[in-house]
N, CA, C and O atoms as a GROMACS GRO file, in nm:
protein
  568
    1MET      N    1  -3.162  11.063  14.280
    1MET     CA    2  -3.196  11.130  14.155
    1MET      C    3  -3.070  11.188  14.093
    1MET      O    4  -2.986  11.243  14.164
    2SER      N    5  -3.055  11.176  13.964
    2SER     CA    6  -2.935  11.223  13.896
    2SER      C    7  -2.938  11.375  13.882
    2SER      O    8  -3.042  11.439  13.894
    3GLU      N    9  -2.822  11.429  13.858
    3GLU     CA   10  -2.805  11.573  13.838
    3GLU      C   11  -2.882  11.617  13.713
    3GLU      O   12  -2.880  11.549  13.610
    4LEU      N   13  -2.951  11.731  13.725
    4LEU     CA   14  -3.026  11.783  13.610
    4LEU      C   15  -2.933  11.836  13.502
    4LEU      O   16  -2.826  11.890  13.532
    5LYS      N   17  -2.974  11.821  13.378
    5LYS     CA   18  -2.898  11.872  13.264
    5LYS      C   19  -2.905  12.024  13.266
    5LYS      O   20  -3.012  12.081  13.289
    6LYS      N   21  -2.793  12.091  13.241
    6LYS     CA   22  -2.788  12.238  13.234
    6LYS      C   23  -2.813  12.280  13.090
    6LYS      O   24  -2.743  12.237  12.998
    7LEU      N   25  -2.914  12.364  13.070
    7LEU     CA   26  -2.951  12.407  12.936
    7LEU      C   27  -2.941  12.559  12.923
    7LEU      O   28  -2.974  12.632  13.017
    8LYS      N   29  -2.896  12.605  12.808
    8LYS     CA   30  -2.888  12.748  12.780
    8LYS      C   31  -3.023  12.796  12.726
    8LYS      O   32  -3.096  12.720  12.663
    9LYS      N   33  -3.053  12.924  12.752
    9LYS     CA   34  -3.179  12.982  12.702
    9LYS      C   35  -3.187  12.972  12.550
    9LYS      O   36  -3.294  12.950  12.495
   10ALA      N   37  -3.075  12.987  12.484
   10ALA     CA   38  -3.072  12.981  12.337
   10ALA      C   39  -3.118  12.843  12.289
   10ALA      O   40  -3.190  12.832  12.189
   11GLU      N   41  -3.077  12.738  12.360
   11GLU     CA   42  -3.120  12.603  12.321
   11GLU      C   43  -3.270  12.584  12.346
   11GLU      O   44  -3.340  12.526  12.264
   12VAL      N   45  -3.318  12.634  12.460
   12VAL     CA   46  -3.460  12.622  12.492
   12VAL      C   47  -3.544  12.695  12.388
   12VAL      O   48  -3.651  12.648  12.350
   13SER      N   49  -3.496  12.809  12.341
   13SER     CA   50  -3.573  12.891  12.246
   13SER      C   51  -3.592  12.823  12.110
   13SER      O   52  -3.674  12.868  12.030
   14THR      N   53  -3.518  12.717  12.082
   14THR     CA   54  -3.534  12.646  11.955
   14THR      C   55  -3.646  12.541  11.961
   14THR      O   56  -3.679  12.480  11.860
   15HIS      N   57  -3.702  12.521  12.078
   15HIS     CA   58  -3.808  12.421  12.097
   15HIS      C   59  -3.941  12.492  12.122
   15HIS      O   60  -3.985  12.508  12.236
   16ARG      N   61  -4.004  12.534  12.009
   16ARG     CA   62  -4.123  12.619  12.018
   16ARG      C   63  -4.248  12.560  11.953
   16ARG      O   64  -4.347  12.630  11.936
   17ASP      N   65  -4.244  12.432  11.916
   17ASP     CA   66  -4.360  12.373  11.849
   17ASP      C   67  -4.363  12.222  11.874
   17ASP      O   68  -4.277  12.167  11.942
   18LYS      N   69  -4.464  12.157  11.817
   18LYS     CA   70  -4.479  12.012  11.836
   18LYS      C   71  -4.365  11.934  11.772
   18LYS      O   72  -4.319  11.833  11.825
   19LYS      N   73  -4.319  11.982  11.656
   19LYS     CA   74  -4.216  11.910  11.580
   19LYS      C   75  -4.081  11.910  11.653
   19LYS      O   76  -4.019  11.804  11.668
   20SER      N   77  -4.036  12.027  11.698
   20SER     CA   78  -3.905  12.036  11.763
   20SER      C   79  -3.915  12.013  11.914
   20SER      O   80  -3.813  12.003  11.983
   21GLY      N   81  -4.036  12.004  11.964
   21GLY     CA   82  -4.057  11.990  12.107
   21GLY      C   83  -4.106  12.122  12.165
   21GLY      O   84  -4.071  12.229  12.116
   22THR      N   85  -4.186  12.113  12.268
   22THR     CA   86  -4.241  12.232  12.331
   22THR      C   87  -4.181  12.244  12.470
   22THR      O   88  -4.226  12.179  12.564
   23TRP      N   89  -4.078  12.326  12.480
   23TRP     CA   90  -4.008  12.346  12.606
   23TRP      C   91  -4.043  12.482  12.664
   23TRP      O   92  -4.057  12.580  12.591
   24VAL      N   93  -4.057  12.487  12.794
   24VAL     CA   94  -4.078  12.614  12.863
   24VAL      C   95  -3.987  12.620  12.985
   24VAL      O   96  -3.943  12.518  13.038
   25ILE      N   97  -3.960  12.743  13.027
   25ILE     CA   98  -3.881  12.766  13.147
   25ILE      C   99  -3.978  12.816  13.255
   25ILE      O  100  -4.051  12.913  13.234
   26ILE      N  101  -3.976  12.750  13.369
   26ILE     CA  102  -4.055  12.795  13.484
   26ILE      C  103  -3.966  12.786  13.606
   26ILE      O  104  -3.916  12.679  13.640
   27HIS      N  105  -3.947  12.898  13.671
   27HIS     CA  106  -3.860  12.906  13.789
   27HIS      C  107  -3.721  12.847  13.762
   27HIS      O  108  -3.669  12.768  13.841
   28ASP      N  109  -3.664  12.886  13.649
   28ASP     CA  110  -3.529  12.845  13.609
   28ASP      C  111  -3.515  12.696  13.581
   28ASP      O  112  -3.403  12.647  13.564
   29ASN      N  113  -3.625  12.623  13.576
   29ASN     CA  114  -3.624  12.483  13.537
   29ASN      C  115  -3.683  12.472  13.397
   29ASN      O  116  -3.768  12.552  13.358
   30VAL      N  117  -3.639  12.371  13.322
   30VAL     CA  118  -3.684  12.352  13.185
   30VAL      C  119  -3.773  12.228  13.179
   30VAL      O  120  -3.737  12.120  13.227
   31TYR      N  121  -3.890  12.246  13.117
   31TYR     CA  122  -3.989  12.139  13.106
   31TYR      C  123  -4.020  12.114  12.959
   31TYR      O  124  -4.037  12.208  12.882
   32ASP      N  125  -4.027  11.986  12.922
   32ASP     CA  126  -4.068  11.946  12.787
   32ASP      C  127  -4.216  11.908  12.795
   32ASP      O  128  -4.251  11.802  12.846
   33LEU      N  129  -4.302  11.994  12.743
   33LEU     CA  130  -4.446  11.976  12.753
   33LEU      C  131  -4.508  11.920  12.625
   33LEU      O  132  -4.630  11.922  12.609
   34THR      N  133  -4.426  11.872  12.535
   34THR     CA  134  -4.473  11.822  12.406
   34THR      C  135  -4.582  11.716  12.421
   34THR      O  136  -4.685  11.723  12.354
   35LYS      N  137  -4.561  11.619  12.508
   35LYS     CA  138  -4.658  11.511  12.528
   35LYS      C  139  -4.781  11.556  12.606
   35LYS      O  140  -4.881  11.485  12.610
   36PHE      N  141  -4.774  11.674  12.667
   36PHE     CA  142  -4.885  11.724  12.750
   36PHE      C  143  -4.975  11.821  12.674
   36PHE      O  144  -5.080  11.862  12.726
   37LEU      N  145  -4.937  11.859  12.553
   37LEU     CA  146  -5.013  11.959  12.477
   37LEU      C  147  -5.160  11.925  12.465
   37LEU      O  148  -5.246  12.010  12.488
   38ASP      N  149  -5.191  11.801  12.428
   38ASP     CA  150  -5.330  11.761  12.407
   38ASP      C  151  -5.408  11.746  12.538
   38ASP      O  152  -5.531  11.748  12.537
   39GLU      N  153  -5.338  11.732  12.649
   39GLU     CA  154  -5.403  11.711  12.778
   39GLU      C  155  -5.419  11.839  12.859
   39GLU      O  156  -5.495  11.841  12.956
   40HIS      N  157  -5.350  11.945  12.822
   40HIS     CA  158  -5.353  12.068  12.901
   40HIS      C  159  -5.495  12.125  12.908
   40HIS      O  160  -5.556  12.149  12.804
   41PRO      N  161  -5.548  12.146  13.028
   41PRO     CA  162  -5.686  12.195  13.042
   41PRO      C  163  -5.712  12.330  12.974
   41PRO      O  164  -5.825  12.357  12.933
   42GLY      N  165  -5.610  12.412  12.962
   42GLY     CA  166  -5.626  12.543  12.898
   42GLY      C  167  -5.608  12.538  12.747
   42GLY      O  168  -5.619  12.641  12.680
   43GLY      N  169  -5.581  12.421  12.694
   43GLY     CA  170  -5.560  12.406  12.551
   43GLY      C  171  -5.414  12.417  12.514
   43GLY      O  172  -5.334  12.476  12.588
   44GLU      N  173  -5.379  12.359  12.401
   44GLU     CA  174  -5.238  12.359  12.359
   44GLU      C  175  -5.189  12.497  12.319
   44GLU      O  176  -5.069  12.525  12.329
   45GLU      N  177  -5.280  12.584  12.274
   45GLU     CA  178  -5.241  12.718  12.229
   45GLU      C  179  -5.170  12.796  12.340
   45GLU      O  180  -5.074  12.868  12.315
   46VAL      N  181  -5.219  12.779  12.462
   46VAL     CA  182  -5.160  12.850  12.576
   46VAL      C  183  -5.015  12.809  12.595
   46VAL      O  184  -4.929  12.893  12.620
   47LEU      N  185  -4.988  12.681  12.583
   47LEU     CA  186  -4.852  12.632  12.599
   47LEU      C  187  -4.764  12.672  12.482
   47LEU      O  188  -4.648  12.708  12.500
   48LEU      N  189  -4.819  12.665  12.362
   48LEU     CA  190  -4.740  12.700  12.243
   48LEU      C  191  -4.704  12.848  12.242
   48LEU      O  192  -4.598  12.885  12.189
   49GLU      N  193  -4.789  12.933  12.299
   49GLU     CA  194  -4.757  13.077  12.309
   49GLU      C  195  -4.632  13.100  12.392
   49GLU      O  196  -4.554  13.191  12.364
   50GLN      N  197  -4.613  13.019  12.494
   50GLN     CA  198  -4.501  13.035  12.587
   50GLN      C  199  -4.381  12.948  12.553
   50GLN      O  200  -4.276  12.958  12.617
   51ALA      N  201  -4.395  12.863  12.454
   51ALA     CA  202  -4.289  12.769  12.418
   51ALA      C  203  -4.159  12.841  12.385
   51ALA      O  204  -4.158  12.942  12.315
   52GLY      N  205  -4.051  12.786  12.438
   52GLY     CA  206  -3.918  12.841  12.412
   52GLY      C  207  -3.884  12.962  12.496
   52GLY      O  208  -3.777  13.021  12.479
   53LYS      N  209  -3.974  13.001  12.587
   53LYS     CA  210  -3.954  13.122  12.667
   53LYS      C  211  -3.967  13.092  12.816
   53LYS      O  212  -4.001  12.981  12.856
   54ASP      N  213  -3.939  13.194  12.894
   54ASP     CA  214  -3.960  13.187  13.039
   54ASP      C  215  -4.108  13.214  13.064
   54ASP      O  216  -4.157  13.325  13.042
   55ALA      N  217  -4.179  13.112  13.109
   55ALA     CA  218  -4.323  13.122  13.131
   55ALA      C  219  -4.358  13.133  13.279
   55ALA      O  220  -4.473  13.111  13.318
   56THR      N  221  -4.261  13.166  13.362
   56THR     CA  222  -4.282  13.170  13.507
   56THR      C  223  -4.397  13.263  13.545
   56THR      O  224  -4.487  13.223  13.619
   57GLU      N  225  -4.395  13.384  13.494
   57GLU     CA  226  -4.498  13.482  13.531
   57GLU      C  227  -4.636  13.436  13.488
   57GLU      O  228  -4.732  13.446  13.564
   58HIS      N  229  -4.647  13.385  13.366
   58HIS     CA  230  -4.776  13.336  13.316
   58HIS      C  231  -4.824  13.216  13.397
   58HIS      O  232  -4.942  13.205  13.429
   59PHE      N  233  -4.733  13.128  13.431
   59PHE     CA  234  -4.766  13.009  13.509
   59PHE      C  235  -4.821  13.050  13.646
   59PHE      O  236  -4.922  12.996  13.692
   60GLU      N  237  -4.755  13.143  13.711
   60GLU     CA  238  -4.797  13.186  13.845
   60GLU      C  239  -4.925  13.269  13.840
   60GLU      O  240  -5.006  13.261  13.932
   61ASP      N  241  -4.944  13.349  13.736
   61ASP     CA  242  -5.065  13.431  13.724
   61ASP      C  243  -5.191  13.346  13.717
   61ASP      O  244  -5.297  13.388  13.764
   62VAL      N  245  -5.180  13.229  13.658
   62VAL     CA  246  -5.296  13.141  13.643
   62VAL      C  247  -5.334  13.079  13.777
   62VAL      O  248  -5.451  13.047  13.800
   63GLY      N  249  -5.238  13.062  13.865
   63GLY     CA  250  -5.266  13.003  13.995
   63GLY      C  251  -5.287  12.852  13.988
   63GLY      O  252  -5.390  12.801  14.032
   64HIS      N  253  -5.191  12.783  13.933
   64HIS     CA  254  -5.201  12.638  13.918
   64HIS      C  255  -5.214  12.567  14.053
   64HIS      O  256  -5.160  12.612  14.154
   65SER      N  257  -5.286  12.458  14.053
   65SER     CA  258  -5.310  12.380  14.174
   65SER      C  259  -5.185  12.302  14.214
   65SER      O  260  -5.088  12.292  14.140
   66THR      N  261  -5.191  12.248  14.334
   66THR     CA  262  -5.082  12.164  14.383
   66THR      C  263  -5.069  12.040  14.295
   66THR      O  264  -4.958  11.995  14.268
   67ASP      N  265  -5.182  11.986  14.250
   67ASP     CA  266  -5.178  11.869  14.160
   67ASP      C  267  -5.105  11.902  14.031
   67ASP      O  268  -5.026  11.821  13.981
   68ALA      N  269  -5.131  12.019  13.976
   68ALA     CA  270  -5.064  12.061  13.851
   68ALA      C  271  -4.914  12.075  13.875
   68ALA      O  272  -4.833  12.037  13.790
   69ARG      N  273  -4.879  12.130  13.989
   69ARG     CA  274  -4.736  12.147  14.021
   69ARG      C  275  -4.667  12.012  14.041
   69ARG      O  276  -4.551  11.996  14.004
   70ASP      N  277  -4.739  11.917  14.098
   70ASP     CA  278  -4.682  11.782  14.113
   70ASP      C  279  -4.666  11.716  13.976
   70ASP      O  280  -4.565  11.650  13.950
   71LEU      N  281  -4.766  11.734  13.888
   71LEU     CA  282  -4.762  11.675  13.755
   71LEU      C  283  -4.646  11.730  13.673
   71LEU      O  284  -4.583  11.656  13.596
   72MET      N  285  -4.617  11.858  13.689
   72MET     CA  286  -4.511  11.917  13.607
   72MET      C  287  -4.374  11.858  13.636
   72MET      O  288  -4.284  11.866  13.552
   73LYS      N  289  -4.357  11.798  13.753
   73LYS     CA  290  -4.228  11.735  13.785
   73LYS      C  291  -4.196  11.623  13.687
   73LYS      O  292  -4.079  11.595  13.660
   74SER      N  293  -4.300  11.560  13.634
   74SER     CA  294  -4.276  11.450  13.540
   74SER      C  295  -4.227  11.500  13.403
   74SER      O  296  -4.180  11.420  13.322
   75PHE      N  297  -4.238  11.629  13.377
   75PHE     CA  298  -4.195  11.686  13.249
   75PHE      C  299  -4.061  11.759  13.260
   75PHE      O  300  -4.012  11.815  13.161
   76LEU      N  301  -4.001  11.760  13.378
   76LEU     CA  302  -3.874  11.829  13.401
   76LEU      C  303  -3.762  11.759  13.325
   76LEU      O  304  -3.741  11.639  13.339
   77ILE      N  305  -3.690  11.838  13.244
   77ILE     CA  306  -3.579  11.779  13.168
   77ILE      C  307  -3.445  11.842  13.204
   77ILE      O  308  -3.340  11.789  13.167
   78GLY      N  309  -3.446  11.953  13.273
   78GLY     CA  310  -3.321  12.017  13.310
   78GLY      C  311  -3.344  12.150  13.378
   78GLY      O  312  -3.457  12.186  13.412
   79GLU      N  313  -3.236  12.221  13.397
   79GLU     CA  314  -3.244  12.355  13.455
   79GLU      C  315  -3.158  12.449  13.373
   79GLU      O  316  -3.068  12.407  13.302
   80LEU      N  317  -3.188  12.576  13.384
   80LEU     CA  318  -3.111  12.675  13.308
   80LEU      C  319  -2.967  12.679  13.354
   80LEU      O  320  -2.936  12.657  13.471
   81HIS      N  321  -2.882  12.706  13.260
   81HIS     CA  322  -2.741  12.727  13.290
   81HIS      C  323  -2.732  12.847  13.384
   81HIS      O  324  -2.811  12.940  13.374
   82ASP      N  325  -2.635  12.844  13.474
   82ASP     CA  326  -2.622  12.952  13.574
   82ASP      C  327  -2.615  13.091  13.512
   82ASP      O  328  -2.663  13.188  13.570
   83ASP      N  329  -2.555  13.102  13.393
   83ASP     CA  330  -2.543  13.232  13.326
   83ASP      C  331  -2.679  13.288  13.282
   83ASP      O  332  -2.694  13.409  13.266
   84ASP      N  333  -2.778  13.202  13.263
   84ASP     CA  334  -2.909  13.243  13.212
   84ASP      C  335  -3.018  13.250  13.318
   84ASP      O  336  -3.130  13.292  13.290
   85LYS      N  337  -2.987  13.209  13.439
   85LYS     CA  338  -3.089  13.205  13.544
   85LYS      C  339  -3.140  13.344  13.577
   85LYS      O  340  -3.064  13.441  13.585
   86ALA      N  341  -3.271  13.350  13.597
   86ALA     CA  342  -3.335  13.477  13.631
   86ALA      C  343  -3.352  13.492  13.781
   86ALA      O  344  -3.389  13.599  13.829
   87GLY      N  345  -3.326  13.386  13.855
   87GLY     CA  346  -3.341  13.393  14.000
   87GLY      C  347  -3.486  13.392  14.044
   87GLY      O  348  -3.519  13.450  14.148
   88LYS      N  349  -3.573  13.328  13.968
   88LYS     CA  350  -3.715  13.327  14.001
   88LYS      C  351  -3.757  13.194  14.064
   88LYS      O  352  -3.871  13.151  14.049
   89LYS      N  353  -3.664  13.129  14.133
   89LYS     CA  354  -3.699  13.003  14.198
   89LYS      C  355  -3.796  13.029  14.312
   89LYS      O  356  -3.788  13.132  14.379
   90VAL      N  357  -3.887  12.936  14.332
   90VAL     CA  358  -3.984  12.944  14.440
   90VAL      C  359  -3.965  12.820  14.525
   90VAL      O  360  -3.949  12.710  14.473
   91LYS      N  361  -3.966  12.838  14.655
   91LYS     CA  362  -3.954  12.723  14.743
   91LYS      C  363  -4.072  12.631  14.720
   91LYS      O  364  -4.186  12.675  14.711
   92GLU      N  365  -4.043  12.503  14.710
   92GLU     CA  366  -4.149  12.406  14.681
   92GLU      C  367  -4.253  12.405  14.791
   92GLU      O  368  -4.371  12.382  14.764
   93GLN      N  369  -4.212  12.430  14.915
   93GLN     CA  370  -4.308  12.426  15.025
   93GLN      C  371  -4.415  12.534  15.011
   93GLN      O  372  -4.527  12.514  15.058
   94THR      N  373  -4.385  12.647  14.949
   94THR     CA  374  -4.486  12.752  14.935
   94THR      C  375  -4.590  12.716  14.831
   94THR      O  376  -4.698  12.773  14.831
   95TRP      N  377  -4.559  12.621  14.743
   95TRP     CA  378  -4.655  12.582  14.641
   95TRP      C  379  -4.776  12.513  14.702
   95TRP      O  380  -4.887  12.525  14.650
   96SER      N  381  -4.756  12.441  14.809
   96SER     CA  382  -4.867  12.366  14.865
   96SER      C  383  -4.943  12.441  14.972
   96SER      O  384  -5.045  12.392  15.022
   97LYS      N  385  -4.897  12.561  15.009
   97LYS     CA  386  -4.969  12.639  15.109
   97LYS      C  387  -5.091  12.704  15.047
   97LYS      O  388  -5.085  12.754  14.935
   98PRO      N  389  -5.202  12.705  15.120
   98PRO     CA  390  -5.319  12.776  15.068
   98PRO      C  391  -5.297  12.926  15.073
   98PRO      O  392  -5.216  12.975  15.152
   99ALA      N  393  -5.369  12.998  14.988
   99ALA     CA  394  -5.354  13.143  14.980
   99ALA      C  395  -5.395  13.212  15.109
   99ALA      O  396  -5.351  13.324  15.136
  100TYR      N  397  -5.478  13.148  15.190
  100TYR     CA  398  -5.527  13.209  15.312
  100TYR      C  399  -5.444  13.171  15.434
  100TYR      O  400  -5.488  13.191  15.547
  101SER      N  401  -5.325  13.117  15.412
  101SER     CA  402  -5.239  13.075  15.521
  101SER      C  403  -5.217  13.190  15.619
  101SER      O  404  -5.206  13.306  15.579
  102THR      N  405  -5.209  13.155  15.747
  102THR     CA  406  -5.193  13.260  15.848
  102THR      C  407  -5.056  13.258  15.912
  102THR      O  408  -5.037  13.316  16.019
  103SER      N  409  -4.959  13.193  15.850
  103SER     CA  410  -4.826  13.195  15.908
  103SER      C  411  -4.768  13.335  15.897
  103SER      O  412  -4.801  13.411  15.805
  104SER      N  413  -4.682  13.369  15.991
  104SER     CA  414  -4.630  13.506  15.996
  104SER      C  415  -4.549  13.538  15.872
  104SER      O  416  -4.487  13.451  15.812
  105GLY      N  417  -4.551  13.665  15.836
  105GLY     CA  418  -4.475  13.711  15.722
  105GLY      C  419  -4.551  13.713  15.593
  105GLY      O  420  -4.501  13.765  15.493
  106GLU      N  421  -4.671  13.658  15.590
  106GLU     CA  422  -4.749  13.658  15.467
  106GLU      C  423  -4.854  13.767  15.475
  106GLU      O  424  -4.904  13.799  15.583
  107SER      N  425  -4.888  13.824  15.360
  107SER     CA  426  -4.989  13.929  15.361
  107SER      C  427  -5.123  13.872  15.402
  107SER      O  428  -5.155  13.757  15.372
  108GLY      N  429  -5.200  13.954  15.472
  108GLY     CA  430  -5.331  13.911  15.516
  108GLY      C  431  -5.327  13.828  15.643
  108GLY      O  432  -5.429  13.771  15.681
  109SER      N  433  -5.212  13.821  15.710
  109SER     CA  434  -5.204  13.739  15.829
  109SER      C  435  -5.208  13.825  15.954
  109SER      O  436  -5.181  13.945  15.950
  110GLY      N  437  -5.242  13.762  16.065
  110GLY     CA  438  -5.241  13.830  16.194
  110GLY      C  439  -5.352  13.931  16.209
  110GLY      O  440  -5.455  13.925  16.142
  111TRP      N  441  -5.329  14.024  16.301
  111TRP     CA  442  -5.432  14.122  16.336
  111TRP      C  443  -5.466  14.217  16.223
  111TRP      O  444  -5.575  14.273  16.222
  112LYS      N  445  -5.376  14.238  16.129
  112LYS     CA  446  -5.401  14.331  16.019
  112LYS      C  447  -5.516  14.284  15.929
  112LYS      O  448  -5.584  14.365  15.867
  113SER      N  449  -5.537  14.154  15.924
  113SER     CA  450  -5.642  14.102  15.836
  113SER      C  451  -5.782  14.131  15.887
  113SER      O  452  -5.878  14.130  15.810
  114TRP      N  453  -5.796  14.155  16.017
  114TRP     CA  454  -5.929  14.184  16.069
  114TRP      C  455  -5.943  14.324  16.123
  114TRP      O  456  -6.055  14.363  16.156
  115PHE      N  457  -5.837  14.402  16.135
  115PHE     CA  458  -5.844  14.535  16.194
  115PHE      C  459  -5.938  14.629  16.118
  115PHE      O  460  -6.027  14.688  16.178
  116TRP      N  461  -5.918  14.643  15.988
  116TRP     CA  462  -6.001  14.739  15.912
  116TRP      C  463  -6.147  14.698  15.905
  116TRP      O  464  -6.233  14.784  15.922
  117PRO      N  465  -6.180  14.572  15.881
  117PRO     CA  466  -6.322  14.536  15.886
  117PRO      C  467  -6.384  14.563  16.023
  117PRO      O  468  -6.498  14.608  16.033
  118PHE      N  469  -6.308  14.537  16.129
  118PHE     CA  470  -6.356  14.563  16.264
  118PHE      C  471  -6.376  14.713  16.287
  118PHE      O  472  -6.478  14.754  16.342
  119ALA      N  473  -6.279  14.794  16.245
  119ALA     CA  474  -6.288  14.939  16.263
  119ALA      C  475  -6.406  14.998  16.186
  119ALA      O  476  -6.476  15.085  16.237
  120ILE      N  477  -6.428  14.952  16.066
  120ILE     CA  478  -6.540  15.001  15.985
  120ILE      C  479  -6.673  14.958  16.048
  120ILE      O  480  -6.767  15.037  16.053
  121GLY      N  481  -6.680  14.835  16.094
  121GLY     CA  482  -6.802  14.787  16.160
  121GLY      C  483  -6.831  14.865  16.287
  121GLY      O  484  -6.947  14.899  16.313
  122LEU      N  485  -6.730  14.894  16.366
  122LEU     CA  486  -6.746  14.972  16.488
  122LEU      C  487  -6.795  15.113  16.457
  122LEU      O  488  -6.886  15.164  16.522
  123ALA      N  489  -6.734  15.176  16.357
  123ALA     CA  490  -6.775  15.311  16.318
  123ALA      C  491  -6.920  15.311  16.269
  123ALA      O  492  -6.996  15.402  16.304
  124ALA      N  493  -6.958  15.213  16.191
  124ALA     CA  494  -7.096  15.205  16.142
  124ALA      C  495  -7.194  15.186  16.257
  124ALA      O  496  -7.302  15.245  16.258
  125THR      N  497  -7.157  15.104  16.354
  125THR     CA  498  -7.243  15.081  16.471
  125THR      C  499  -7.261  15.209  16.551
  125THR      O  500  -7.372  15.242  16.592
  126LEU      N  501  -7.152  15.281  16.575
  126LEU     CA  502  -7.160  15.406  16.652
  126LEU      C  503  -7.242  15.511  16.578
  126LEU      O  504  -7.321  15.582  16.641
  127LEU      N  505  -7.226  15.522  16.449
  127LEU     CA  506  -7.306  15.617  16.371
  127LEU      C  507  -7.454  15.580  16.375
  127LEU      O  508  -7.539  15.669  16.386
  128TYR      N  509  -7.485  15.454  16.365
  128TYR     CA  510  -7.624  15.408  16.368
  128TYR      C  511  -7.687  15.438  16.505
  128TYR      O  512  -7.800  15.486  16.512
  129ARG      N  513  -7.614  15.410  16.612
  129ARG     CA  514  -7.665  15.439  16.747
  129ARG      C  515  -7.686  15.589  16.766
  129ARG      O  516  -7.786  15.630  16.826
  130TYR      N  517  -7.594  15.670  16.716
  130TYR     CA  518  -7.610  15.816  16.725
  130TYR      C  519  -7.734  15.860  16.648
  130TYR      O  520  -7.810  15.943  16.697
  131TYR      N  521  -7.754  15.806  16.529
  131TYR     CA  522  -7.872  15.839  16.449
  131TYR      C  523  -8.000  15.799  16.521
  131TYR      O  524  -8.096  15.876  16.525
  132LEU      N  525  -8.003  15.680  16.579
  132LEU     CA  526  -8.121  15.635  16.652
  132LEU      C  527  -8.151  15.724  16.772
  132LEU      O  528  -8.267  15.757  16.797
  133SER      N  529  -8.048  15.765  16.845
  133SER     CA  530  -8.070  15.850  16.962
  133SER      C  531  -8.118  15.988  16.917
  133SER      O  532  -8.197  16.051  16.986
  134TYR      N  533  -8.072  16.035  16.804
  134TYR     CA  534  -8.116  16.165  16.751
  134TYR      C  535  -8.261  16.159  16.707
  134TYR      O  536  -8.340  16.249  16.737
  135VAL      N  537  -8.298  16.052  16.635
  135VAL     CA  538  -8.435  16.035  16.587
  135VAL      C  539  -8.530  16.019  16.706
  135VAL      O  540  -8.638  16.079  16.707
  136THR      N  541  -8.493  15.941  16.805
  136THR     CA  542  -8.576  15.920  16.924
  136THR      C  543  -8.596  16.048  17.002
  136THR      O  544  -8.707  16.077  17.046
  137SER      N  545  -8.489  16.125  17.021
  137SER     CA  546  -8.499  16.249  17.097
  137SER      C  547  -8.575  16.354  17.019
  137SER      O  548  -8.642  16.437  17.081
  138SER      N  549  -8.569  16.356  16.888
  138SER     CA  550  -8.641  16.450  16.806
  138SER      C  551  -8.790  16.421  16.804
  138SER      O  552  -8.871  16.514  16.803
  139SER      N  553  -8.827  16.297  16.804
  139SER     CA  554  -8.969  16.260  16.798
  139SER      C  555  -9.040  16.287  16.933
  139SER      O  556  -9.162  16.301  16.934
  140GLY      N  557  -8.969  16.293  17.044
  140GLY     CA  558  -9.028  16.316  17.173
  140GLY      C  559  -9.049  16.463  17.204
  140GLY      O  560  -9.112  16.494  17.305
  141LYS      N  561  -9.002  16.556  17.121
  141LYS     CA  562  -9.012  16.701  17.147
  141LYS      C  563  -9.134  16.763  17.082
  141LYS      O  564  -9.139  16.886  17.078
  142GLN      N  565  -9.228  16.693  17.035
  142GLN     CA  566  -9.345  16.752  16.967
  142GLN      C  567  -9.438  16.816  17.059
  142GLN      O  568  -9.541  16.869  17.015
   0.00000   0.00000   0.00000
């Protein structure tokens, strides 16, 4: 694969519509989404709102699928010039991991993910047993 073209943010910002091209920055890479406007499941308005800007946060907030992330590779036209990079690159391997992954270092993994539900369940069970023993002992004293 050939070296990606280095683009300045100022150049990307001039491509904000169908006529001049619809370019967005995602994780310091530049994508030309002009041909994808009519196909985007969220509608072209969503893409045009972000055109010419860094759309990384918006892209990640939506939670795009692995298929969408694979598709976007076909629209890659370059990367930001080193002077303009925001440092928001994401390792490609993390894109394909499910949100419930249990590998170490991720939130919700290991014993912490079940400790509080277990502790609350145990406390509820003990309180219920105490209540039952109180009700049973109270009813026998008549």
